[in-house]
C-alpha positions as CSV (number, residue, x, y, z in Angstrom):
1,M,-11.4,6.0,8.3
2,N,-9.5,8.2,5.5
3,I,-6.9,6.9,4.1
4,I,-4.5,9.4,1.9
5,Y,-2.4,7.8,-0.7
6,K,0.5,9.6,-2.3
7,H,2.5,8.4,-5.6
8,I,5.6,7.0,-4.8
9,E,9.1,5.9,-6.9
10,G,11.1,3.3,-5.6
11,S,14.5,1.6,-6.1
12,Q,13.9,-1.2,-4.2
13,A,15.7,-4.6,-5.6
14,E,12.7,-6.5,-4.5
15,R,8.9,-5.8,-5.0
16,P,8.0,-3.8,-2.2
17,L,5.0,-5.1,0.2
18,E,1.7,-4.2,0.0
19,V,1.4,-4.1,3.7
20,D,5.0,-3.4,5.6
21,T,4.9,-3.7,9.5
22,T,8.4,-4.2,9.7
23,S,10.9,-1.8,8.1
24,S,9.9,0.7,10.6
25,K,8.5,0.9,14.5
26,S,6.8,3.9,14.2
27,V,4.8,3.8,10.3
28,V,3.1,1.0,8.8
29,Y,3.2,0.9,5.1
30,L,0.2,0.4,2.8
31,R,0.9,0.0,-0.9
32,K,-1.4,-0.6,-3.7
33,N,-0.9,-0.1,-7.8
34,I,2.5,-2.0,-7.5
35,E,4.1,-1.8,-10.9
36,R,7.9,-1.9,-12.1
37,V,8.2,0.6,-14.6
38,E,11.1,1.4,-17.1
39,H,12.4,5.0,-17.2
40,E,15.1,6.5,-19.5
41,D,17.0,9.2,-18.7
42,E,18.8,12.2,-20.4
43,Q,21.7,10.2,-21.9
44,G,19.5,7.0,-23.1
45,N,20.1,5.3,-20.0
46,V,17.4,2.5,-19.1
47,Y,16.5,1.9,-15.5
48,E,13.6,0.2,-13.6
49,L,11.9,1.8,-10.4
50,W,9.0,0.7,-8.8
51,E,5.9,3.2,-8.8
52,Y,2.9,2.7,-6.3
53,D,0.5,4.3,-4.1
54,E,1.5,4.3,-0.7
55,A,-0.3,5.6,3.0
56,Q,1.5,5.8,6.1
57,L,-0.2,4.9,9.3
58,T,0.7,4.5,13.0
59,P,0.6,1.4,14.3
60,D,-2.8,2.6,16.1
61,E,-4.2,3.8,13.2
62,Y,-3.4,0.7,11.4
63,S,-5.1,-1.1,14.1
64,I,-8.1,0.9,13.4
65,F,-8.0,0.5,10.0
66,L,-7.6,-3.3,10.3
67,Q,-10.8,-3.3,12.8
68,E,-12.8,-1.3,10.0
69,D,-11.9,-3.6,7.2
70,I,-12.9,-7.1,9.4
71,Q,-16.3,-5.2,10.3
72,S,-17.2,-3.8,6.9
73,K,-16.1,-7.7,5.4
74,V,-18.4,-9.3,8.1
75,E,-21.4,-6.4,6.9
76,Y,-20.8,-7.6,3.1
77,M,-21.3,-11.1,3.7
78,I,-23.9,-10.5,6.4
79,M,-25.9,-8.5,3.4
80,M,-25.1,-11.4,0.7
81,S,-26.0,-14.2,3.0
82,D,-29.6,-12.4,2.8
83,L,-30.0,-12.4,-0.7
């Protein structure tokens, strides 16, 4: 599965979850590279935003993603056990 991430800036109070399956019934959010970053506006006011890369999957796509992830981890463990 080819997952496409987009760069996002968010103003959430709390750190966004890496895998969010609860905030939407139709979308599962996958996030990586989550960082709190300070910005300065034109008046010199400093504020903080969350910056991260985010992919949006349907629940069915997320299920396939999980299956593929588990399969790749099992294959890796088998390969490592052969060494």
